[in-house]
C-alpha positions in Angstrom: 11.6 -7.7 35.7 9.7 -6.8 32.6 6.3 -8.4 32.1 4.5 -8.3 28.7 0.9 -7.2 29.3 -0.3 -6.7 25.7 1.3 -6.5 22.3 1.6 -2.7 22.6 2.4 -2.5 26.3 5.3 -3.4 28.5 5.3 -2.7 32.3 8.2 -2.6 34.7 7.8 -2.3 38.4 7.3 1.5 38.2 6.9 2.5 34.6 4.7 1.6 31.6 6.0 1.5 28.0 3.4 2.1 25.2 4.2 1.3 21.6 2.9 3.0 18.5 4.3 3.9 15.1 6.9 6.6 14.5 5.9 9.2 12.0 8.8 11.5 12.8 12.0 10.2 14.4 13.8 11.7 17.4 14.3 11.4 21.1 12.6 13.8 23.6 11.1 14.0 27.1 8.8 16.2 29.0 5.5 16.6 30.8 2.4 15.5 28.9 -0.4 17.9 28.0 -3.7 16.2 27.1 -5.7 18.0 24.4 -9.0 16.2 24.1 -10.9 15.1 21.0 -12.3 16.9 18.0 -15.7 15.3 17.4 -18.4 16.1 19.9 -22.1 16.3 20.2 -24.0 19.0 18.4 -25.2 21.7 20.7 -28.9 22.5 20.9 -29.6 24.2 17.5 -29.6 28.0 17.7 -33.0 29.2 16.4 -33.1 32.1 13.9 -33.0 35.6 15.3 -35.6 38.1 14.4 -33.5 39.1 11.4 -34.5 36.0 9.6 -33.2 33.6 6.9 -31.7 36.2 4.6 -29.6 37.7 7.5 -28.2 34.2 8.2 -27.4 33.7 4.6 -25.5 37.0 4.6 -23.6 36.1 7.7 -22.6 32.8 6.2 -21.5 34.4 2.9 -19.4 37.0 4.8 -17.7 34.4 7.0 -17.0 32.2 3.9 -15.5 35.1 2.0 -13.4 36.1 5.0 -11.8 32.6 5.6 -11.4 32.1 1.8 -9.2 35.1 1.7 -7.4 34.0 4.9 -6.7 30.6 3.4 -5.2 32.0 0.3 -2.8 34.2 2.4 -2.0 31.2 4.6 -1.2 28.9 1.7 1.2 31.5 0.4 2.9 32.0 3.8 3.2 28.3 4.5 4.8 27.5 1.2 7.4 30.2 1.6 8.2 29.7 5.3 7.5 26.0 6.0 6.7 23.5 3.3 5.1 23.5 -0.2 3.3 20.2 0.4 1.6 21.6 3.6 0.6 24.7 1.6 -1.3 22.4 -0.8 -3.6 21.5 2.0 -4.7 25.0 2.6 -5.1 25.6 -1.2 -7.5 22.6 -1.1 -9.3 24.0 1.9 -9.9 27.2 0.0 -11.5 25.2 -2.8 -13.7 23.3 -0.3 -15.0 26.3 1.5 -16.2 27.8 -1.9 -17.7 24.5 -3.1 -21.2 25.1 -4.4 -22.7 21.8 -3.2 -21.5 22.5 0.3 -22.8 26.0 0.3 -26.2 24.9 -1.0 -26.4 22.3 1.8 -25.6 24.9 4.4 -28.3 27.3 3.0 -30.8 24.4 2.9 -30.1 23.6 6.6 -30.7 27.2 7.6 -33.9 27.6 5.5 -35.6 24.2 6.2 -34.7 23.9 9.9 -34.8 27.6 10.8 -31.5 27.6 12.5 -28.6 30.1 12.7 -25.6 30.0 10.3 -23.4 28.7 13.2 -25.8 25.8 13.9 -26.0 24.9 10.2 -22.2 24.8 10.0 -21.9 22.5 13.0 -24.6 20.1 11.7 -23.6 20.0 8.0 -19.8 19.7 8.5 -20.2 17.1 11.3 -22.3 15.1 8.9 -19.6 15.3 6.2 -16.8 14.6 8.7 -18.4 11.4 9.9 -18.9 10.2 6.3 -15.2 10.6 5.7 -14.1 9.1 9.0 -16.1 6.0 8.3 -14.4 5.3 5.0 -11.5 2.7 4.8 -9.1 4.9 2.9 -6.7 7.0 5.1 -6.8 9.7 2.4 -10.6 9.9 2.9 -10.3 10.0 6.6 -7.8 12.9 6.3 -10.6 14.6 4.4 -12.6 14.3 7.6 -9.9 16.3 9.4 -10.1 18.9 6.6 -13.8 19.2 7.0 -13.5 19.6 10.8 -10.8 22.2 10.3 -12.9 24.3 7.9 -15.9 23.9 10.2 -13.9 25.4 13.1 -12.7 28.3 10.9 -16.2 29.1 9.8 -17.6 28.8 13.4 -14.9 31.1 14.7 -15.5 33.6 11.9 -19.2 33.7 12.6 -18.5 34.1 16.4 -15.7 36.6 16.0 -13.2 34.3 17.7 -9.5 34.8 16.8 -7.7 32.6 19.5 -6.6 29.1 18.5 -7.6 26.2 20.8 -3.9 25.3 21.3 -2.9 28.8 22.3 -2.5 28.0 26.0 -0.5 24.8 25.8 2.6 24.9 28.0 6.0 25.3 26.4 8.2 22.2 26.0 5.3 19.9 26.7 4.6 16.5 25.1 1.3 17.3 23.3 -1.0 14.3 23.6 -4.1 14.4 21.4 -6.3 12.1 19.3 -5.2 13.7 16.0 -3.9 17.1 14.7 -5.7 19.2 12.2 -3.9 21.0 9.4 -4.3 24.4 11.1 -3.0 22.9 14.4 0.2 21.9 12.7 0.7 25.5 11.4 -0.1 27.0 14.7 2.5 24.8 16.4 5.3 25.9 14.0 7.8 28.0 15.9 6.4 27.1 19.3 8.7 25.1 21.7 7.1 21.6 21.7 9.0 18.5 23.0 7.0 15.9 21.1 3.6 14.8 19.8 1.7 11.6 20.7 -1.3 10.8 18.6 -4.0 8.1 18.6 -4.7 8.5 14.9 -2.7 9.6 11.9 -0.7 8.0 9.1 2.9 8.6 7.9 1.5 10.7 5.0 -0.9 12.8 7.2 -0.6 16.5 7.6 0.8 16.1 11.2 3.5 13.7 10.0 4.6 16.0 7.2 4.8 18.9 9.6 6.6 17.0 12.3 9.3 15.6 9.9 9.8 19.0 8.3 10.7 20.7 11.6 12.3 17.7 13.3 9.6 17.2 15.9 9.5 13.6 17.4 6.0 12.1 16.8 4.4 8.8 17.4 0.9 7.7 16.2 -1.3 4.7 16.7 -1.0 4.6 20.5 -3.9 2.5 21.8 -6.3 4.0 24.3 -4.2 7.2 24.4 -6.2 9.1 27.1 -6.8 6.1 29.2 -3.1 5.1 29.4 -1.4 8.5 29.5 -2.1 10.8 32.4 -2.0 14.6 32.1 1.0 16.5 33.4 3.1 13.3 33.7 6.8 12.9 32.8 7.3 10.7 29.7 10.3 9.6 27.6 9.5 9.7 23.9 11.6 7.4 21.7 10.2 8.2 18.2 13.1 6.3 16.6 11.4 3.1 17.9 7.8 4.3 18.4 8.0 3.8 22.2 6.7 6.0 25.1 7.8 5.4 28.7 5.3 6.7 31.3 6.6 7.5 34.8 10.2 6.4 34.1 12.3 5.5 37.1 15.8 6.9 37.7 17.5 4.1 35.7 15.1 4.7 32.7 15.9 8.4 32.7 19.7 7.9 33.0 19.7 5.4 30.1 17.5 7.7 28.0 19.7 10.7 28.6 22.7 8.7 27.5 20.9 7.8 24.3 20.2 11.4 23.7 23.8 12.4 24.3 25.1 9.6 22.0 22.7 10.6 19.2 23.6 14.2 19.6 27.3 13.4 19.3 26.7 11.4 16.1 24.7 14.4 14.7 27.4 16.9 15.7 30.1 14.8 14.0 28.0 14.7 10.9 27.4 18.4 10.9 31.1 19.2 11.4 31.9 17.3 8.2 28.8 18.3 6.3 30.6 20.4 3.7 33.0 17.6 2.9 32.2 15.3 -0.1 30.6 12.0 0.5 33.1 9.3 -0.6 32.6 5.7 0.2 35.2 3.4 1.8 36.0 2.0 -1.7 36.5 5.5 -3.2 33.2 6.2 -5.0 31.9 9.8 -4.9 28.2 10.0 -4.1 26.1 13.2 -4.7 23.9 14.0 -1.8 21.3 16.5 -3.0 18.3 18.3 -1.5 14.6 18.2 -2.0 13.3 21.7 -1.9 10.1 23.7 -2.3 10.9 27.1 -1.0 13.8 29.5 -0.4 14.2 28.5 3.2 14.7 24.9 2.1 17.4 25.9 -0.4 19.3 28.0 2.1 19.1 25.2 4.7 20.3 22.7 2.2 23.3 24.7 1.3 24.2 25.2 5.0 23.9 21.5 5.5 26.4 20.6 2.7 24.1 19.7 -0.2 25.9 19.0 -3.4 23.0 20.5 -5.4 19.2 20.4 -5.7 18.0 17.0 -6.7 14.3 17.8 -6.7 12.8 21.3 -6.8 9.0 21.0 -6.5 7.4 24.0 -8.3 3.9 23.3 -7.1 4.1 26.1 -4.5 4.2 28.7 -7.4 0.7 27.5 -8.3 -0.9 27.5 -4.9 -3.3 30.1 -3.6 -3.9 31.6 -7.0 -7.1 32.3 -8.9 -5.1 32.1 -12.2 -1.9 30.2 -13.1 1.4 32.1 -13.0 2.7 33.5 -16.3 6.3 32.9 -17.5 7.6 36.0 -15.7 5.9 35.2 -12.4 7.1 31.7 -12.5 10.7 32.7 -13.4 10.7 35.3 -10.5 9.6 32.6 -8.1 12.2 30.1 -9.2 15.0 32.7 -9.1 14.1 33.6 -5.5 13.8 30.0 -4.4 17.0 28.8 -5.9 19.3 31.8 -5.4 21.4 30.2 -2.7 22.1 27.2 -5.0 23.2 29.2 -8.0 26.6 27.6 -8.2 25.2 24.1 -8.0 23.3 21.7 -10.3 19.5 22.1 -10.0 16.9 19.5 -11.1 13.4 21.1 -11.6 10.5 18.7 -11.6 7.7 19.7 -13.8 4.4 20.4 -12.1 3.3 17.1 -10.4 -0.4 17.7 -9.9 -3.6 15.8 -10.5 -7.1 15.0 -9.2 -5.6 14.0 -5.8 -3.8 17.4 -5.6 -6.1 19.9 -7.2 -5.2 23.4 -8.3 -7.4 26.3 -7.1 -7.8 27.8 -10.5 -8.9 24.5 -12.1 -11.4 23.5 -9.4 -12.0 19.9 -8.4 -11.1 17.3 -11.1 -13.1 14.4 -9.8 -11.9 10.9 -10.7 -13.0 7.5 -9.4 -9.4 6.6 -8.6 -7.1 9.7 -8.8 -3.9 7.7 -8.0 -4.5 5.8 -11.2 -5.7 8.7 -13.3 -4.3 12.0 -14.6 -1.1 12.7 -12.7 2.2 14.3 -13.5 2.9 14.4 -17.2 -0.5 12.9 -18.0 -2.1 16.0 -16.5 0.3 18.4 -18.2 -0.3 16.9 -21.6 -4.0 17.5 -21.1 -3.3 21.2 -20.2 -0.5 22.1 -22.7 -0.6 25.8 -21.8 0.6 25.0 -18.3 3.5 22.8 -19.7 4.5 25.5 -22.2 4.7 28.2 -19.5 6.8 26.0 -17.3 9.3 25.0 -20.0 9.6 28.6 -21.2 10.4 29.8 -17.7 12.8 26.9 -17.1 14.7 27.6 -20.4 15.0 31.3 -19.4 16.3 30.3 -16.0 18.9 28.0 -17.7 20.7 31.1 -19.0 21.7 31.8 -15.4 21.6 28.4 -13.6 22.8 24.8 -14.3 19.3 23.3 -14.8 18.0 19.8 -15.5 14.4 19.0 -16.2 12.6 16.1 -14.6 9.4 14.7 -16.0 7.0 13.2 -13.4 5.0 10.0 -13.7 6.6 8.7 -16.9 5.2 5.4 -18.1 5.6 5.5 -21.8 8.5 6.8 -24.1 5.8 8.9 -25.8 5.4 11.0 -22.6 9.0 12.1 -23.0 9.0 12.7 -26.7 6.1 15.2 -26.5 8.0 17.2 -23.8 11.3 17.2 -25.6 9.6 18.3 -28.8 8.1 21.3 -27.0 11.4 22.0 -25.3 13.3 22.0 -28.6 10.8 24.3 -30.3 10.8 26.8 -27.4 14.6 26.7 -27.2 15.0 27.4 -30.9 12.6 30.4 -30.6 14.6 31.7 -27.7 17.9 31.3 -29.5 19.4 28.9 -27.0 22.4 27.0 -28.2 22.1 24.3 -25.5 19.1 22.8 -23.8 18.9 21.4 -20.3 19.3 17.7 -19.6 16.0 15.8 -19.4 15.2 13.0 -17.0 12.4 10.7 -16.2 10.9 9.9 -12.8 10.6 6.1 -12.4 7.5 5.8 -10.2 5.7 2.8 -11.6 6.8 -0.8 -12.2 6.0 -0.2 -15.9 8.6 2.5 -16.1 11.2 0.4 -14.3 10.6 -2.6 -16.6 10.7 -0.3 -19.6 14.0 1.3 -18.6 15.8 0.3 -21.8 13.2 1.9 -24.0 12.8 5.1 -21.9 16.6 5.4 -21.6 16.9 6.1 -25.3 15.2 9.5 -24.8 16.5 10.8 -21.5 19.8 11.8 -19.8 19.1 10.5 -16.3 16.5 8.6 -14.2 15.2 9.6 -10.8 13.4 7.0 -8.7 10.4 8.2 -6.7 10.2 5.3 -4.3 7.2 6.5 -2.4 4.9 6.1 -5.4 6.9 3.2 -6.8 6.2 1.3 -3.7 2.5 2.2 -3.7 2.1 1.0 -7.3 4.2 -2.1 -6.9 2.2 -3.4 -3.9 -1.2 -1.8 -4.8 -1.2 -0.3 -1.3 -1.8 3.3 -0.4 0.8 4.3 2.1 -1.8 6.5 3.9 -4.2 3.7 4.4 -3.6 2.0 7.8 -5.7 -1.0 6.7 -3.0 -2.0 4.2 0.0 -0.5 5.9 1.8 -3.8 6.3 1.9 -4.2 2.5 3.7 -0.8 2.1 7.4 -1.6 2.4 9.7 0.7 0.4 12.7 -1.3 1.5 11.4 -4.7 0.3 13.2 -7.1 -1.9 10.7 -6.3 -4.7 11.6 -2.6 -4.7 15.3 -3.2 -4.7 14.8 -5.8 -7.5 13.2 -3.0 -9.6 16.1 -0.7 -8.8 18.6 -3.3 -9.8 16.7 -4.3 -13.0 16.6 -0.6 -14.1 20.4 -0.3 -13.5 21.1 -3.5 -15.4 18.8 -2.5 -18.4 20.1 1.0 -18.6 23.8 0.9 -17.4 24.8 4.1 -19.1 22.1 6.2 -17.4 22.9 8.0 -14.1 20.5 7.0 -11.4 19.1 9.2 -8.6 16.6 8.4 -5.8 14.4 11.1 -4.2 12.0 9.1 -2.1 12.0 8.8 1.7 14.0 5.6 1.4 17.1 7.8 0.5 17.0 9.5 3.9 17.3 6.3 6.0 20.9 5.5 6.9 20.4 1.8 7.3 19.5 1.4 3.7 22.3 3.4 2.2 24.6 0.3 1.5 22.0 -1.6 -0.4 21.0 1.5 -2.4 24.5 2.2 -3.5 25.0 -1.5 -4.3 21.9 -1.3 -6.5 23.6 1.3 -8.7 22.3 4.6 -7.2 24.9 7.3 -7.2 22.7 10.4 -6.4 20.5 10.7 -3.3 18.1 13.6 -2.9 16.7 14.1 0.6 15.2 16.6 3.0 17.7 19.3 3.9 18.0 18.4 7.7 19.1 14.8 6.8 22.0 15.7 4.6 24.8 15.7 7.2 23.9 12.3 8.6 23.4 10.6 5.2 26.8 11.9 4.0 28.3 10.5 7.1 26.6 7.1 6.5 28.0 7.0 3.0 31.5 7.5 4.2 31.2 4.3 6.2 29.7 2.3 3.3 31.1 0.4 0.3 29.5 0.5 -3.1 30.8 -2.9 -4.1 30.1 -5.6 -1.6 
């Protein structure tokens, strides 16, 4: 008999089921390993040694320079081997560690309180971390994780410590911790971990991005995590539903094992047919494309049966750099990343950056509300030299590849006209007889409602439903306080898709948000006029299989 104890708990005679929110789907099981919190009391301050204030200043400067160099190297490695979006995190860390305000505060702590550099780092960074963690915005709270991460790096550099705190976790365990720092996620890459259970963290957090990228089941928002989940205890993790079964009985285990086998069989069938075209039951061919940011993404996409590249993020070419790449460097980066897809159509999104995602060589670009400020094409039009370099490199690449250009954050037809004018001018100077197709990202209600006007100037549309949902509901998807308002599968979002299709019936429609990677929404997407879906490479086989069991016309 099942008895409901609380909203997030269900107890049977021998087991307890806890519920949270899935941030990365999957089924797994194993022994828990509890890794305790991040915030703790400040140790008794270490007084200055006989070498004095200047010596501590020198130690601090040396440690800062050391981890600054390490972060640049790490950002480059992560974008090439794991994910460009995660690499952006370490590029931002490199900016933070060199921030003048922070450095001055650390020096002031040393000089005024006569403490060591290590004590100053603990005190100042904990102060900043607490400020961020008390803020309502999940983005701000993630900054608290960033500050803690940098603090640990600095403290370790000052102490000469090179071993990570997660170094001794058992293989194949279910890692149970309050939250994961960015450096934790990178450390776990390549290690055999069964699943991750968290008390804190949003779907847009560093931990969530990492887990989804490598297919690691993860659940967040589990109440009283350490009180409810014992260490070294067998658990069943159903991250498809956001449920954890503690101390399962024999029946629980048997049922769960059957679910794993059933899901594995479905995935194996999908993989077997991955290279086949995705054709609906009523005979409509759908292109299933890949979102990529590095060479490994592209190679994985081709192995999984991608029909092309629907979204190439070029941000990784700009990370970890003290100066922006020139045309030749950018061209070389794109050639290497896209080599495996040379025989396919490739859509390159222009640099999508802004105050919320700063570039190291531009420094912080503070804005009161970065999500409503200079982003995407707005930012590029303010820095025309960056736009010119990108377009020149893309045009050169179009001599060898089938290239399309995608303009991010379009809200006005004028955004497109300025890009096309520059594209035509460069193409003429380069002697190109034919220019790449140009498309607009539909990421705001204004763009969707202006589809007829925008369609006059582009060859295709690509919906970015993550941002479209945020701007439609005025709800940050990373803010747990308004999470219930963020629904990318709502009637409002589908209404915007349908209106766009009706107002611009001659324009091909693509969709590259996370919505495209969820099988249950495929029928409605296709019936809304979407004919191209761009998704993460691991999802391609199962989405193609879902399409084959769907009708475009109800």
